[in-house]
MIVOMAR-855818 format. One record per residue: residue number from 1; residue in one letter; x, y, z of N, C-alpha, C in turn. Coordinates in steps of 0.001 Angstrom, whole numbers. Layout:
// MIVOMAR-855818
{NUM "a" {X Y Z} {X Y Z} {X Y Z}};
...
//
This chain:
// MIVOMAR-855818
{1 "x" {-208262 63658 132728} {-207334 64743 132423} {-207965 66081 132818}};
{2 "x" {-207206 66898 133503} {-207712 68195 133941} {-207847 69140 132757}};
{3 "x" {-208964 69861 132736} {-209249 70791 131641} {-209122 72214 132168}};
{4 "x" {-208249 72999 131530} {-208008 74362 131963} {-208733 75361 131061}};
{5 "x" {-208864 76581 131562} {-209459 77656 130780} {-208425 78219 129815}};
{6 "x" {-208783 78232 128536} {-207904 78849 127545} {-208292 80299 127295}};
{7 "x" {-209608 80538 127157} {-210067 81920 126980} {-211545 81997 127327}};
{8 "x" {-211957 83179 127732} {-213371 83456 128008} {-213715 84803 127382}};
{9 "x" {-214786 84828 126608} {-215199 86053 125927} {-216662 86334 126233}};
{10 "x" {-216960 87572 126549} {-218350 87993 126753} {-218700 89034 125694}};
{11 "x" {-219865 88862 125070} {-220266 89724 123949} {-221697 90186 124189}};
{12 "x" {-221928 91471 124105} {-223274 92030 124180} {-223836 92150 122767}};
{13 "x" {-225031 91623 122567} {-225680 91639 121256} {-227025 92337 121386}};
{14 "x" {-227252 93371 120587} {-228527 94091 120571} {-229390 93548 119437}};
{15 "x" {-230488 92896 119798} {-231400 92337 118802} {-232643 93219 118721}};
{16 "x" {-232971 93760 117557} {-234187 94579 117441} {-235426 93714 117616}};
{17 "x" {-236438 94246 118272} {-237700 93529 118437} {-238534 93678 117170}};
{18 "x" {-239477 92747 116955} {-240297 92788 115750} {-241239 93987 115764}};
{19 "x" {-241498 94541 116957} {-242307 95747 117130} {-242022 96258 118517}};
{20 "x" {-242355 97496 118829} {-242137 97996 120197} {-242793 97070 121223}};
{21 "x" {-242051 96739 122256} {-242473 95796 123289} {-242859 96625 124516}};
{22 "x" {-244162 96806 124738} {-244643 97726 125760} {-244784 96986 127093}};
{23 "x" {-243974 97374 128071} {-244047 96831 129423} {-244621 97895 130348}};
{24 "x" {-244918 97516 131570} {-245481 98486 132507} {-244464 99557 132881}};
{25 "x" {-243148 99214 132814} {-242135 100143 133280} {-241244 100672 132171}};
{26 "x" {-241392 100141 130947} {-240540 100574 129847} {-241133 100106 128532}};
{27 "x" {-240699 100733 127442} {-241034 100270 126100} {-239729 99887 125418}};
{28 "x" {-239616 98615 125061} {-238368 98088 124515} {-238425 98088 122993}};
{29 "x" {-237366 98597 122381} {-237217 98551 120930} {-236133 97558 120522}};
{30 "x" {-235391 97054 121497} {-234386 96026 121250} {-234219 95187 122508}};
{31 "x" {-233711 93985 122319} {-233417 93085 123431} {-231913 92858 123462}};
{32 "x" {-231289 93226 124551} {-229844 93025 124688} {-229580 91701 125390}};
{33 "x" {-228799 90848 124746} {-228434 89571 125354} {-226923 89523 125532}};
{34 "x" {-226506 88727 126497} {-225082 88531 126757} {-224713 87109 126351}};
{35 "x" {-223747 86975 125482} {-223217 85671 125094} {-221883 85436 125798}};
{36 "x" {-221699 84245 126318} {-220449 83849 126984} {-219853 82693 126196}};
{37 "x" {-218626 82870 125743} {-217945 81813 124988} {-216694 81398 125753}};
{38 "x" {-216657 80127 126149} {-215528 79578 126901} {-214797 78570 126026}};
{39 "x" {-213496 78789 125831} {-212652 77853 125095} {-211776 77129 126109}};
{40 "x" {-211811 75801 126082} {-211077 74992 127056} {-209757 74499 126454}};
{41 "x" {-208871 74040 127335} {-207544 73617 126900} {-207581 72363 126031}};
{42 "x" {-208668 71581 126090} {-208782 70387 125249} {-209414 70690 123902}};
{43 "x" {-209664 71982 123620} {-210197 72373 122325} {-211700 72507 122268}};
{44 "x" {-212427 72098 123302} {-213878 72229 123296} {-214277 73676 123595}};
{45 "x" {-215413 74077 123010} {-215938 75426 123203} {-217370 75338 123705}};
{46 "x" {-217673 76119 124725} {-219022 76157 125278} {-219618 77546 125147}};
{47 "x" {-220913 77599 124849} {-221618 78863 124684} {-222726 78963 125737}};
{48 "x" {-222783 80094 126415} {-223859 80378 127358} {-224514 81698 126999}};
{49 "x" {-225727 81906 127502} {-226486 83123 127159} {-227260 83597 128374}};
{50 "x" {-227382 84913 128498} {-228147 85493 129605} {-228753 86805 129144}};
{51 "x" {-229891 87130 129693} {-230519 88406 129377} {-231529 88760 130453}};
{52 "x" {-231919 90002 130488} {-233026 90468 131323} {-233834 91458 130497}};
{53 "x" {-235071 91706 130902} {-235894 92657 130162} {-235833 94020 130839}};
{54 "x" {-235782 95058 130023} {-235854 96408 130562} {-234659 96852 131374}};
{55 "x" {-233492 96198 131184} {-232314 96604 131958} {-232537 96462 133451}};
{56 "x" {-232222 97500 134207} {-232384 97463 135665} {-233747 97975 136119}};
{57 "x" {-234645 98271 135212} {-235954 98776 135616} {-236841 97667 136172}};
{58 "x" {-236461 96401 135956} {-237297 95301 136435} {-236579 94438 137474}};
{59 "x" {-235363 94014 137176} {-234630 93160 138095} {-233340 93812 138549}};
{60 "x" {-232536 93046 139298} {-231302 93611 139850} {-230074 93251 139027}};
{61 "x" {-230264 92726 137828} {-229156 92463 136923} {-229481 93033 135545}};
{62 "x" {-228452 93488 134860} {-228585 93966 133484} {-227536 93263 132642}};
{63 "x" {-227714 93171 131327} {-226685 92535 130493} {-225317 93195 130654}};
{64 "x" {-225302 94536 130756} {-224025 95236 130927} {-223373 94873 132259}};
{65 "x" {-224188 94804 133332} {-223655 94434 134636} {-223196 92989 134681}};
{66 "x" {-223900 92106 133968} {-223494 90705 133929} {-222155 90542 133229}};
{67 "x" {-221954 91293 132167} {-220657 91242 131473} {-219530 91665 132416}};
{68 "x" {-219751 92753 133139} {-218735 93241 134067} {-218448 92223 135167}};
{69 "x" {-219499 91611 135711} {-219318 90631 136782} {-218528 89419 136298}};
{70 "x" {-218829 88943 135107} {-218128 87771 134583} {-216676 88102 134270}};
{71 "x" {-216458 89212 133555} {-215087 89568 133164} {-214200 89862 134363}};
{72 "x" {-214754 90543 135357} {-213931 91034 136473} {-213799 90033 137610}};
{73 "x" {-214868 89308 137902} {-214869 88482 139108} {-214937 86976 138854}};
{74 "x" {-215666 86543 137835} {-215853 85107 137630} {-214742 84516 136772}};
{75 "x" {-214372 85195 135694} {-213326 84659 134806} {-212018 84352 135541}};
{76 "x" {-211518 85233 136432} {-210282 84893 137154} {-210400 83626 137998}};
{77 "x" {-211580 83337 138514} {-211768 82119 139306} {-211643 80877 138434}};
{78 "x" {-212164 80958 137208} {-212141 79796 136323} {-210720 79415 135927}};
{79 "x" {-209798 80359 136003} {-208408 80071 135633} {-207761 79060 136573}};
{80 "x" {-208344 78865 137745} {-207762 77957 138741} {-208607 76703 138930}};
{81 "x" {-209541 76440 138013} {-210463 75324 138160} {-210241 74272 137078}};
{82 "x" {-210630 73037 137409} {-210732 71984 136400} {-212124 72102 135785}};
{83 "x" {-212220 72622 134561} {-213514 72945 133965} {-214325 71704 133594}};
{84 "x" {-213696 70519 133632} {-214462 69296 133397} {-215328 68956 134606}};
{85 "x" {-215035 69560 135759} {-215835 69357 136980} {-216724 70581 137154}};
{86 "x" {-217853 70561 136455} {-218721 71738 136397} {-219300 72072 137764}};
{87 "x" {-219763 71059 138490} {-220384 71309 139796} {-219386 71919 140772}};
{88 "x" {-218167 71388 140799} {-217149 71916 141706} {-216761 73343 141310}};
{89 "x" {-216671 73592 140001} {-216323 74929 139530} {-217373 75944 139924}};
{90 "x" {-218657 75601 139705} {-219721 76535 140051} {-219891 76660 141560}};
{91 "x" {-219505 75615 142304} {-219520 75731 143755} {-218557 76787 144229}};
{92 "x" {-217359 76835 143631} {-216382 77868 143975} {-216905 79250 143588}};
{93 "x" {-217488 79364 142385} {-218039 80649 141957} {-219136 81102 142912}};
{94 "x" {-219972 80169 143343} {-221046 80516 144267} {-220534 81023 145602}};
{95 "x" {-219417 80469 146066} {-218853 80901 147344} {-218163 82258 147237}};
{96 "x" {-217571 82548 146093} {-216747 83740 145944} {-217480 84939 145337}};
{97 "x" {-218611 84691 144692} {-219363 85772 144042} {-220791 85744 144571}};
{98 "x" {-221188 86803 145248} {-222540 86878 145810} {-223525 87318 144726}};
{99 "x" {-224770 86811 144832} {-225808 87234 143894} {-225441 86917 142462}};
{100 "x" {-225800 87817 141533} {-225468 87664 140111} {-225885 86289 139582}};
{101 "x" {-227128 85912 139871} {-227589 84570 139524} {-227639 84343 138016}};
{102 "x" {-228084 85347 137266} {-228210 85161 135819} {-226832 85083 135171}};
{103 "x" {-225900 85899 135648} {-224535 85837 135136} {-223922 84467 135396}};
{104 "x" {-224122 83938 136601} {-223602 82604 136927} {-224238 81553 136040}};
{105 "x" {-225533 81707 135762} {-226236 80739 134916} {-225633 80706 133514}};
{106 "x" {-225278 81884 132980} {-224670 81933 131647} {-223340 81186 131631}};
{107 "x" {-222530 81375 132677} {-221243 80683 132761} {-221456 79180 132905}};
{108 "x" {-222378 78781 133756} {-222634 77355 133959} {-223132 76704 132675}};
{109 "x" {-224004 77404 131946} {-224494 76860 130677} {-223346 76646 129695}};
{110 "x" {-222423 77600 129643} {-221266 77453 128759} {-220407 76251 129165}};
{111 "x" {-220205 76064 130464} {-219416 74925 130935} {-220113 73599 130624}};
{112 "x" {-221423 73563 130798} {-222170 72347 130483} {-222183 72077 128982}};
{113 "x" {-222281 73147 128192} {-222235 72984 126739} {-220903 72374 126316}};
{114 "x" {-219816 72861 126905} {-218497 72299 126602} {-218409 70840 127052}};
{115 "x" {-218965 70537 128218} {-218933 69159 128719} {-219724 68235 127802}};
{116 "x" {-220876 68705 127323} {-221663 67887 126407} {-220923 67606 125116}};
{117 "x" {-220267 68623 124573} {-219483 68425 123349} {-218299 67493 123608}};
{118 "x" {-217731 67597 124799} {-216586 66743 125151} {-216974 65267 125149}};
{119 "x" {-218219 64999 125611} {-218684 63608 125702} {-219591 63216 124540}};
{120 "x" {-219866 64149 123650} {-220669 63831 122485} {-222147 63656 122762}};
{121 "x" {-222662 64335 123786} {-224090 64241 124114} {-224620 65640 124386}};
{122 "x" {-225935 65881 124206} {-226507 67187 124541} {-226565 67382 126052}};
{123 "x" {-226694 68637 126470} {-226762 68941 127901} {-227907 68191 128573}};
{124 "x" {-229012 68024 127861} {-230180 67364 128453} {-229888 65932 128872}};
{125 "x" {-228874 65311 128287} {-228496 63954 128683} {-227461 63942 129802}};
{126 "x" {-226864 65109 130069} {-225826 65175 131108} {-226411 65315 132498}};
{127 "x" {-227514 66048 132626} {-228036 66388 133946} {-229414 65775 134154}};
{128 "x" {-229703 65445 135392} {-231031 64955 135746} {-231357 63574 135230}};
{129 "x" {-230369 62796 134802} {-230649 61443 134343} {-231216 61369 132939}};
{130 "x" {-231090 62424 132166} {-231606 62408 130795} {-232907 63167 130673}};
{131 "x" {-233208 63616 129472} {-234394 64444 129263} {-235671 63626 129367}};
{132 "x" {-236720 64281 129800} {-238040 63659 129918} {-238886 63892 128673}};
{133 "x" {-238628 64986 127953} {-239454 65351 126809} {-238562 65679 125612}};
{134 "x" {-239126 65518 124434} {-238406 65877 123217} {-238818 67241 122686}};
{135 "x" {-239890 67822 123240} {-240332 69147 122810} {-241073 69815 123958}};
{136 "x" {-241151 71133 123905} {-241846 71918 124921} {-242677 72993 124237}};
{137 "x" {-243892 73261 124738} {-244673 74370 124179} {-244039 75707 124555}};
{138 "x" {-244067 76648 123646} {-243450 77960 123857} {-244511 79040 123690}};
{139 "x" {-244546 79959 124633} {-245523 81047 124568} {-245004 82169 123673}};
{140 "x" {-245924 82898 123061} {-245601 84086 122276} {-246143 85297 123023}};
{141 "x" {-245319 86324 123162} {-245719 87512 123913} {-246366 88531 122988}};
{142 "x" {-247552 88967 123368} {-248261 90039 122666} {-248095 91307 123497}};
{143 "x" {-247352 92276 122979} {-247020 93446 123798} {-246986 94736 122998}};
{144 "x" {-247811 94825 121951} {-247845 96079 121209} {-248619 97148 121966}};
{145 "x" {-249517 96706 122856} {-250380 97638 123572} {-251635 98010 122803}};
{146 "x" {-251721 97591 121532} {-252881 97877 120691} {-253696 96606 120531}};
{147 "x" {-254960 96658 120929} {-255788 95448 120936} {-255915 94847 119546}};
{148 "x" {-256215 95675 118546} {-256379 95157 117193} {-255117 94516 116653}};
{149 "x" {-253970 95169 116863} {-252699 94612 116392} {-252371 93299 117097}};
{150 "x" {-252647 93231 118390} {-252362 92000 119129} {-253252 90852 118649}};
{151 "x" {-254508 91143 118347} {-255402 90099 117832} {-254906 89612 116473}};
{152 "x" {-254522 90530 115596} {-254005 90135 114280} {-252744 89287 114415}};
{153 "x" {-251870 89670 115355} {-250633 88922 115564} {-250933 87525 116090}};
{154 "x" {-251884 87424 117027} {-252261 86115 117565} {-252880 85239 116478}};
{155 "x" {-253729 85811 115643} {-254351 85035 114566} {-253297 84538 113582}};
{156 "x" {-252285 85356 113298} {-251219 84921 112392} {-250451 83744 112981}};
{157 "x" {-250178 83778 114291} {-249468 82674 114936} {-250299 81400 114936}};
{158 "x" {-251598 81535 115145} {-252476 80361 115122} {-252595 79794 113708}};
{159 "x" {-252680 80670 112727} {-252841 80220 111340} {-251619 79448 110863}};
{160 "x" {-250437 79874 111291} {-249198 79191 110884} {-248807 78073 111841}};
{161 "x" {-249640 77828 112862} {-249416 76757 113842} {-248077 76931 114570}};
{162 "x" {-247683 78180 114790} {-246439 78441 115518} {-246665 78449 117028}};
{163 "x" {-247743 79093 117488} {-248004 79217 118923} {-249503 79163 119183}};
{164 "x" {-249853 78547 120309} {-251233 78612 120796} {-251274 78968 122283}};
{165 "x" {-250197 79543 122765} {-250118 80101 124118} {-249643 81545 123974}};
{166 "x" {-250396 82478 124528} {-250060 83895 124391} {-249961 84548 125770}};
{167 "x" {-248881 85305 125946} {-248712 86087 127171} {-248844 87556 126827}};
{168 "x" {-249731 88244 127523} {-249991 89659 127268} {-249305 90505 128326}};
{169 "x" {-248585 91513 127894} {-247953 92448 128815} {-248946 93560 129135}};
{170 "x" {-249280 93700 130424} {-250217 94728 130857} {-249637 95437 132075}};
{171 "x" {-250391 96395 132626} {-249960 97090 133837} {-249651 98551 133629}};
{172 "x" {-249561 98987 132378} {-249235 100384 132116} {-250472 101270 132185}};
{173 "x" {-251656 100692 131939} {-252906 101442 131936} {-253715 101119 133193}};
{174 "x" {-254812 101824 133430} {-255671 101479 134563} {-256164 100038 134459}};
{175 "x" {-256506 99458 135600} {-256885 98050 135654} {-258028 97746 134696}};
{176 "x" {-259080 98560 134708} {-260250 98298 133864} {-259881 98284 132380}};
{177 "x" {-259012 99217 131966} {-258602 99267 130562} {-257769 98047 130187}};
{178 "x" {-256866 97652 131084} {-256052 96469 130812} {-256919 95217 130703}};
{179 "x" {-257872 95084 131600} {-258745 93908 131563} {-259580 93898 130286}};
{180 "x" {-260084 95046 129857} {-260862 95122 128617} {-260003 94698 127424}};
{181 "x" {-258746 95118 127428} {-257793 94738 126375} {-257600 93222 126348}};
{182 "x" {-257388 92635 127510} {-257164 91196 127598} {-258433 90425 127224}};
{183 "x" {-259571 90892 127711} {-260838 90203 127435} {-261116 90137 125927}};
{184 "x" {-260846 91249 125230} {-261096 91277 123786} {-260218 90261 123051}};
{185 "x" {-258968 90144 123466} {-258061 89189 122818} {-258479 87759 123130}};
{186 "x" {-258852 87494 124374} {-259293 86144 124739} {-260563 85774 123983}};
{187 "x" {-261490 86705 123830} {-262707 86416 123067} {-262376 86133 121606}};
{188 "x" {-261366 86812 121073} {-261005 86606 119669} {-260402 85223 119433}};
{189 "x" {-259517 84773 120333} {-258862 83472 120121} {-259691 82325 120694}};
{190 "x" {-260568 82618 121646} {-261446 81606 122215} {-260697 80436 122820}};
{191 "x" {-261214 79225 122564} {-260605 78015 123116} {-259435 77527 122272}};
{192 "x" {-259130 78230 121223} {-258000 77812 120384} {-256653 78087 121038}};
{193 "x" {-256644 78937 122041} {-255367 79327 122643} {-255537 79612 124122}};
{194 "x" {-254440 79450 124848} {-254371 79828 126256} {-253837 81249 126347}};
{195 "x" {-254450 82062 127192} {-254044 83447 127372} {-253574 83648 128804}};
{196 "x" {-252370 84194 128962} {-251810 84545 130267} {-251437 86025 130234}};
{197 "x" {-251249 86616 131383} {-250849 88025 131433} {-249654 88182 132359}};
{198 "x" {-248831 89188 132064} {-247698 89558 132907} {-247871 91033 133267}};
{199 "x" {-248080 91301 134555} {-248336 92666 135011} {-247036 93403 135312}};
{200 "x" {-245913 92688 135376} {-244614 93315 135641} {-244614 94161 136906}};
{201 "x" {-245239 93649 137991} {-245192 94249 139325} {-245887 95612 139407}};
{202 "x" {-246791 95912 138473} {-247327 97270 138373} {-248469 97560 139341}};
{203 "x" {-249146 96540 139882} {-250330 96775 140706} {-249987 96753 142189}};
{204 "x" {-250816 97441 142981} {-250778 97216 144421} {-251716 96054 144734}};
{205 "x" {-251796 95670 146009} {-252563 94471 146350} {-254048 94637 146048}};
{206 "x" {-254612 95807 146336} {-256035 96027 146072} {-256332 95961 144577}};
{207 "x" {-255482 96587 143778} {-255667 96529 142325} {-255526 95098 141816}};
{208 "x" {-254566 94382 142379} {-254347 93008 141946} {-255534 92117 142293}};
{209 "x" {-256108 92300 143478} {-257254 91490 143877} {-258429 91726 142929}};
{210 "x" {-258662 92988 142608} {-259750 93322 141684} {-259422 92848 140262}};
{211 "x" {-258205 93130 139828} {-257828 92772 138471} {-257827 91276 138232}};
{212 "x" {-257338 90501 139194} {-257280 89054 139012} {-258666 88440 138985}};
{213 "x" {-259604 88993 139750} {-260984 88498 139691} {-261586 88760 138310}};
{214 "x" {-261338 89941 137762} {-261861 90266 136433} {-261173 89420 135357}};
{215 "x" {-259878 89184 135507} {-259161 88365 134532} {-259617 86912 134567}};
{216 "x" {-259941 86414 135766} {-260475 85054 135861} {-261794 84949 135114}};
{217 "x" {-262658 85965 135257} {-263931 85978 134535} {-263718 86054 133028}};
{218 "x" {-262623 86676 132613} {-262346 86812 131182} {-261766 85545 130565}};
{219 "x" {-261420 84568 131393} {-260887 83306 130881} {-259380 83213 130855}};
{220 "x" {-258712 84098 131585} {-257247 84076 131641} {-256789 82895 132499}};
{221 "x" {-255731 82227 132070} {-255250 81032 132767} {-254208 81323 133839}};
{222 "x" {-253468 82432 133700} {-252350 82664 134613} {-252040 84151 134680}};
{223 "x" {-251695 84624 135885} {-251284 86019 136074} {-249877 86000 136658}};
{224 "x" {-248971 86669 135974} {-247571 86688 136404} {-247244 87987 137127}};
{225 "x" {-246665 87849 138290} {-246120 88926 139109} {-246962 90203 139085}};
{226 "x" {-248183 90152 139667} {-249039 91342 139656} {-248562 92440 140595}};
{227 "x" {-247891 92070 141704} {-247423 93060 142672} {-245899 92998 142756}};
{228 "x" {-245327 93857 143586} {-243871 93942 143696} {-243262 92593 144064}};
{229 "x" {-242087 92325 143553} {-241435 91029 143736} {-241185 90697 145194}};
{230 "x" {-241027 91736 146053} {-240742 91489 147469} {-242013 91386 148309}};
{231 "x" {-243181 91566 147714} {-244437 91534 148475} {-244926 90097 148616}};
{232 "x" {-244144 89282 149324} {-244479 87867 149436} {-245789 87618 150187}};
{233 "x" {-246066 88307 151312} {-247363 88087 151971} {-248540 88434 151058}};
{234 "x" {-248409 89527 150290} {-249483 89910 149372} {-249687 88848 148304}};
{235 "x" {-248604 88308 147772} {-248718 87258 146759} {-249378 86008 147336}};
{236 "x" {-249049 85672 148583} {-249680 84513 149214} {-251176 84745 149390}};
{237 "x" {-251555 85957 149808} {-252974 86251 149977} {-253709 86226 148637}};
{238 "x" {-253082 86756 147615} {-253697 86736 146287} {-253866 85305 145791}};
{239 "x" {-252868 84475 146047} {-252951 83074 145631} {-254115 82362 146311}};
{240 "x" {-254335 82674 147600} {-255403 82011 148346} {-256790 82497 147933}};
{241 "x" {-256904 83759 147501} {-258225 84345 147252} {-258602 84401 145777}};
{242 "x" {-257660 84160 144895} {-257934 84346 143476} {-258375 83051 142818}};
{243 "x" {-259189 83186 141783} {-259636 82033 141014} {-258788 81770 139787}};
{244 "x" {-257650 82438 139668} {-256766 82257 138523} {-255369 81940 139032}};
{245 "x" {-254607 81181 138253} {-253265 80805 138662} {-252357 82012 138827}};
{246 "x" {-251430 81921 139777} {-250518 83016 140078} {-249086 82543 139845}};
{247 "x" {-248326 83343 139107} {-246952 82988 138771} {-246004 84004 139392}};
{248 "x" {-245084 83516 140239} {-244037 84370 140797} {-242878 84390 139817}};
{249 "x" {-242494 85571 139392} {-241482 85718 138349} {-240108 85256 138815}};
{250 "x" {-239829 85354 140114} {-238496 85063 140620} {-238545 83790 141448}};
{251 "x" {-237617 82864 141217} {-237632 81564 141881} {-237592 81701 143395}};
{252 "x" {-236711 82546 143905} {-236615 82714 145354} {-237900 83289 145919}};
{253 "x" {-238533 84199 145167} {-239810 84748 145609} {-240856 83657 145692}};
{254 "x" {-240878 82758 144694} {-241851 81677 144716} {-241719 80812 145950}};
{255 "x" {-240485 80513 146351} {-240251 79702 147549} {-240748 80424 148799}};
{256 "x" {-240463 81711 148883} {-240908 82446 150061} {-242422 82586 150102}};
{257 "x" {-243042 82724 148943} {-244505 82802 148905} {-245105 81493 149393}};
{258 "x" {-244507 80373 148980} {-244992 79073 149448} {-244905 78974 150962}};
{259 "x" {-243855 79510 151540} {-243711 79460 152993} {-244716 80373 153683}};
{260 "x" {-245154 81443 152985} {-246157 82332 153556} {-247537 81689 153552}};
{261 "x" {-247774 80824 152579} {-249112 80289 152363} {-249364 79133 153331}};
{262 "x" {-250355 79245 154187} {-250678 78198 155161} {-251068 76907 154464}};
{263 "x" {-251704 77022 153303} {-252139 75830 152591} {-250957 74992 152127}};
{264 "x" {-249794 75617 151928} {-248624 74879 151499} {-247930 74221 152680}};
{265 "x" {-248023 74850 153844} {-247263 74356 154989} {-247970 73248 155750}};
{266 "x" {-249243 72978 155441} {-249975 72058 156311} {-249400 70649 156371}};
{267 "x" {-248775 70058 155310} {-248235 68707 155473} {-247176 68615 156552}};
{268 "x" {-246341 69666 156703} {-245314 69629 157745} {-245954 69639 159129}};
{269 "x" {-247007 70464 159291} {-247670 70507 160605} {-248338 69175 160906}};
{270 "x" {-248914 68543 159863} {-249565 67261 160103} {-248543 66210 160509}};
{271 "x" {-247354 66230 159855} {-246306 65289 160223} {-245869 65497 161669}};
{272 "x" {-245741 66768 162068} {-245325 67061 163444} {-246365 66548 164430}};
{273 "x" {-247654 66732 164111} {-248691 66239 165023} {-248660 64719 165128}};
{274 "x" {-248446 64046 164005} {-248364 62586 164046} {-247191 62133 164902}};
{275 "x" {-246052 62825 164769} {-244880 62460 165560} {-245166 62631 167042}};
{276 "x" {-245830 63740 167403} {-246143 63972 168816} {-247093 62914 169341}};
{277 "x" {-248113 62569 168532} {-249057 61544 168991} {-248368 60200 169163}};
{278 "x" {-247469 59885 168234} {-246778 58612 168320} {-245921 58545 169577}};
{279 "x" {-245251 59630 169902} {-244397 59625 171085} {-245222 59564 172361}};
{280 "x" {-246391 60262 172351} {-247253 60162 173537} {-247784 58743 173696}};
{281 "x" {-248107 58111 172552} {-248675 56765 172608} {-247667 55766 173155}};
{282 "x" {-246381 56000 172844} {-245352 55064 173282} {-244632 55525 174542}};
{283 "x" {-245168 56569 175219} {-244512 57011 176443} {-244591 55894 177488}};
{284 "x" {-243473 55492 178082} {-243489 54347 179012} {-244298 54634 180279}};
{285 "x" {-245005 53631 180732} {-245776 53688 181974} {-245045 52850 183022}};
{286 "x" {-244948 53390 184241} {-244195 52691 185277} {-244921 51390 185656}};
{287 "x" {-244227 50297 185515} {-244751 48994 185899} {-243732 48295 186801}};
{288 "x" {-244205 47340 187568} {-243312 46664 188510} {-242773 45351 187983}};
{289 "x" {-243546 44688 187104} {-243108 43343 186705} {-242017 43433 185637}};
{290 "x" {-241169 42449 185588} {-240015 42439 184687} {-240456 42404 183227}};
{291 "x" {-241556 41710 182953} {-242030 41606 181577} {-242388 42989 181025}};
{292 "x" {-243060 43810 181838} {-243439 45155 181396} {-242218 46029 181199}};
{293 "x" {-241239 45916 182110} {-240035 46725 181972} {-239300 46379 180678}};
{294 "x" {-239242 45103 180342} {-238573 44697 179109} {-239324 45216 177883}};
{295 "x" {-240651 45148 177913} {-241459 45613 176769} {-241284 47119 176554}};
{296 "x" {-241303 47888 177633} {-241158 49342 177513} {-239747 49739 177087}};
{297 "x" {-238758 48972 177469} {-237399 49297 177023} {-237291 49109 175518}};
{298 "x" {-237961 48079 174974} {-237942 47892 173529} {-238662 49037 172823}};
{299 "x" {-239753 49521 173406} {-240497 50637 172817} {-239612 51891 172770}};
{300 "x" {-238905 52152 173889} {-238028 53328 173927} {-236972 53247 172829}};
{301 "x" {-236385 52066 172645} {-235352 51903 171615} {-235921 52143 170222}};
{302 "x" {-237138 51651 169963} {-237732 51821 168635} {-238072 53283 168370}};
{303 "x" {-238567 53995 169400} {-238907 55401 169210} {-237657 56224 168953}};
{304 "x" {-236574 55890 169626} {-235339 56642 169438} {-234844 56556 168002}};
{305 "x" {-235119 55441 167333} {-234583 55245 165991} {-235609 55498 164896}};
{306 "x" {-236768 56029 165275} {-237753 56359 164239} {-237246 57512 163384}};
{307 "x" {-237376 57434 162055} {-236950 58560 161203} {-237915 59713 161309}};
{308 "x" {-237423 60928 161079} {-238292 62097 161041} {-239196 61985 159820}};
{309 "x" {-240495 62196 159987} {-241416 61969 158873} {-241470 63108 157871}};
{310 "x" {-240869 64251 158163} {-240941 65354 157216} {-239671 66173 157314}};
{311 "x" {-239603 67218 156536} {-238377 68004 156430} {-238146 68948 157595}};
{312 "x" {-239146 69178 158409} {-238944 70067 159554} {-239891 71231 159525}};
{313 "x" {-239362 72457 159379} {-240193 73650 159491} {-241120 73846 158304}};
{314 "x" {-240831 73310 157138} {-241674 73538 155966} {-241889 72245 155215}};
{315 "x" {-242960 72203 154416} {-243242 71009 153649} {-242405 70942 152391}};
{316 "x" {-241769 72034 152030} {-240966 72099 150814} {-239549 72480 151162}};
{317 "x" {-238626 72093 150330} {-237250 72528 150483} {-236679 72755 149096}};
{318 "x" {-236054 73894 148850} {-235534 74166 147509} {-234398 73221 147150}};
{319 "x" {-234310 72871 145848} {-233261 71993 145354} {-232306 72813 144496}};
{320 "x" {-230980 72685 144752} {-230014 73468 144017} {-229923 73089 142513}};
{321 "x" {-234650 74904 141865} {-234478 73685 140757} {-233165 74331 138963}};
{322 "x" {-232214 81293 135819} {-232120 81240 135668} {-232143 80795 134213}};
{323 "x" {-210602 84698 130102} {-210037 85985 129669} {-211153 86997 129527}};
{324 "x" {-211371 87741 128749} {-212357 88781 128572} {-211722 90131 128534}};
{325 "x" {-212528 91082 128329} {-212024 92439 128227} {-212838 93349 129126}};
{326 "x" {-212474 93432 130424} {-213269 94258 131346} {-213319 95705 130943}};
{327 "x" {-212396 96151 130165} {-212328 97560 129860} {-213342 98028 128832}};
{328 "x" {-213856 97137 128002} {-214776 97589 126951} {-215800 96511 126654}};
{329 "x" {-216996 96901 126280} {-218064 95970 125993} {-218235 95864 124482}};
{330 "x" {-217848 94727 123916} {-218099 94531 122494} {-219591 94382 122285}};
{331 "x" {-220145 95157 121434} {-221602 95131 121221} {-221892 95038 119732}};
{332 "x" {-222755 94090 119381} {-223116 93882 117985} {-224464 94544 117717}};
//
């Protein structure tokens, strides 16, 4: 039975942070999230959620912009779709609405939530053949900017067994000061916790090279987006030269960085070399006797039908792995 859209509502919710959240480009006192509620003609309701940090100071989407995109451009498309066919519906949205990846994700999550309720199973059982895990470790962000307060907060989380992974927001101060801040926290928690940092694109390549070397010495496990999101060659160079893990904040950026990195591309080149050697090895040699001609004709046929051993230009390929009221934004 075809499922139609009965109503779609987008709601902006302002959630106060437990303390000022100090980023390299802004200090957040609240987190604005966008909730998407889709009511279907069969009575099922799906809820989706989307948010970004720091509004437009970090990425190219904001909660306010996502609300506008959904209300104005995506909701009218859903009125002509069978919402029980989530993949087909999102395929149409993808063709008709450029960019706006986080907004699309919120809508897709709502559609999947409704589909799960329709079939009586969680979303994790609907996609990917079922869930692989029953729980996931969650990091806690330390972003007060005050070393003593961050250590006290980390100790409280460890004492209550809530978190043993901490992400520190840095990049607002000089590199040496940020590293000293991180080193003190890592020394305080020791081996009881993993410490990662998020620079929020604040460093240039030279600062990042120096900072990542110092952070590796301090025992940091991961550095997130140390340079600008579009500096893919710089990120590839940092990945090759650094002794600490590098995290690209944006999925598309991560793919492009992999393509920049020679170490990632080598399997494709090796496959191409093997293919060339195989074809040279089976190149027919002119012979006069009938037996040789028959043997070489069989070789030609087998080479023609050999499958390509790799994907082509790269060793990786991305997998497709994130009604209403346009006139006013309801905000809680």
